[in-house]
C-alpha positions, 0 to 999 in steps of 0.5 A, a space after each residue: 500500500 502507498 502512503 496515501 492508501 495507508 493513511 486513509 485506512 489508518 485514519 478510518 481505523 483509528 477514528 472508529 476504533 477498529 483494527 485495520 486488519 479487521 477492516 481488511 479481513 473477509 468479515 461481512 458485519 455491517 460495521 466493517 462493510 461500512 468502513 470499507 465503503 468509506 475507504 473505497 469512496 475516498 480512494 475513488 474521489 482521489 481517482 483510484 481505479 476500481 482494481 487499485 481500490 480492490 487491492 487496498 481492500 483485499 477485494 475484487 473490483 466487482 465488490 468495490 463497485 457494490 461498496 460504491 453503490 451502497 455508499 451512494 444510497 446511504 446519505 448518512 454513510 456518505 456524509 461520514 465519508 466526506 470528512 476524509 475527502 479533502 
């Protein structure tokens, strides 16, 4: 992971008190999926490709597409992600 990618994962991990190993794990609990959505959203705003985001999150690009669709439908989640974009 590059410094930018690591910074985003570390910030989200620290802000929500969830170890980055859990965020990047295969776990599918809503809380962890939401954090992956936030990370995917921020990386996409920074013009990362879907495969690049997938590599950061240990997912394939189709999963990243679904994460991005999910955050577009959830305004509260999207507003939480906006604080990392800037």
